[in-house]
C-alpha positions as CSV (number, residue, x, y, z in Angstrom):
1,X,36.7,27.5,6.9
2,X,36.7,31.5,7.2
3,X,33.8,32.5,9.0
4,X,32.2,34.3,5.6
5,X,32.2,30.8,3.8
6,X,29.2,28.9,3.0
7,X,29.4,25.1,2.8
8,X,26.6,22.8,1.4
9,X,26.5,19.0,2.2
10,X,24.5,16.5,0.5
11,X,22.8,13.8,2.3
12,X,22.0,10.3,1.1
13,X,19.0,9.3,3.1
14,X,19.4,5.9,3.1
15,X,22.1,6.6,5.3
16,X,20.4,9.0,7.6
17,X,20.4,8.9,11.7
18,X,17.5,7.4,12.7
19,X,17.2,10.0,16.1
20,X,18.0,13.0,13.7
21,X,14.8,11.4,10.9
22,X,12.8,11.0,14.2
23,X,13.5,14.5,15.6
24,X,12.8,16.2,12.3
25,X,9.4,14.5,11.9
26,X,8.2,15.1,15.1
27,X,8.9,19.0,14.6
28,X,7.1,19.2,11.6
29,X,3.8,17.4,14.2
30,X,4.1,14.1,13.1
31,X,4.3,11.2,15.4
32,X,6.7,8.2,14.7
33,X,6.6,4.8,16.0
34,X,9.8,2.9,15.7
35,X,9.1,-0.8,14.3
36,X,11.1,-3.7,12.8
37,X,12.2,-1.8,9.7
38,X,12.7,1.7,11.0
39,X,10.2,4.3,11.7
40,X,6.4,4.3,11.0
41,X,5.6,8.4,10.8
42,X,1.3,8.9,11.4
43,X,-0.6,12.3,11.8
44,X,-1.1,12.8,15.4
45,X,-4.6,11.6,14.5
46,X,-5.3,9.9,11.0
47,X,-3.1,7.3,9.2
48,X,0.1,6.0,8.5
49,X,2.0,9.3,6.0
50,X,5.4,7.9,5.7
51,X,8.5,5.1,6.2
52,X,12.1,5.8,6.9
53,X,13.9,2.3,6.5
54,X,16.9,1.7,7.3
55,X,19.5,1.9,4.1
56,X,16.4,2.1,1.9
57,X,16.1,6.0,3.1
58,X,12.1,7.8,3.4
59,X,9.0,6.5,1.4
60,X,5.9,9.5,1.3
61,X,2.6,8.0,1.1
62,X,0.5,11.3,0.3
63,X,1.2,15.0,0.5
64,X,0.7,15.6,4.6
65,X,4.7,14.8,4.7
66,X,6.6,16.4,1.4
67,X,10.4,15.7,0.8
68,X,10.8,19.2,0.6
69,X,9.4,19.8,4.0
70,X,11.4,16.7,5.6
71,X,14.8,18.0,4.0
72,X,15.0,20.8,5.3
73,X,13.8,19.5,8.8
74,X,16.3,17.3,8.8
75,X,19.3,19.5,7.7
76,X,18.0,21.7,10.6
77,X,17.9,18.3,13.4
78,X,21.3,17.7,11.8
79,X,23.0,21.5,12.4
80,X,21.5,21.7,15.4
81,X,22.4,17.6,17.1
82,X,26.0,19.1,15.8
83,X,25.9,22.4,17.5
84,X,24.7,20.3,20.8
85,X,28.3,18.0,20.5
86,X,30.8,20.4,19.1
87,X,29.5,23.2,22.0
88,X,28.6,25.9,18.9
89,X,25.7,28.5,19.5
90,X,23.1,28.5,16.6
91,X,21.0,31.6,15.7
92,X,18.4,31.2,12.9
93,X,18.6,33.5,10.3
94,X,16.1,33.4,7.5
95,X,14.7,30.4,6.4
96,X,17.1,27.1,6.3
97,X,19.5,29.2,7.1
98,X,21.5,29.3,10.5
99,X,24.9,30.9,12.0
100,X,27.3,28.8,14.0
101,X,29.2,30.2,16.5
102,X,31.8,28.8,19.0
103,X,31.2,29.2,22.3
104,X,33.5,31.5,24.3
105,X,35.7,29.6,27.1
């Protein structure tokens, strides 16, 4: 892919990786608890704000955690995870935009 090209990918949240979901939610300042169905998401003090169920996706209970913020955090966690896996350098540009560069060997 040429260096000037932008790639956009849609994610089916019912197939999301639970480790990336956990990293995204914890990066937003929430606490996760693993359950038999997936993850329960809580404020550090307070009640449950959402759930991630394997094969179903995310359920949001109130405005403490919005779908938009979660999707952005999930994308950021996925990009950073892929960068570590393939040995890329990640530079945050603005908002949810990143530059990925392959490390010189």
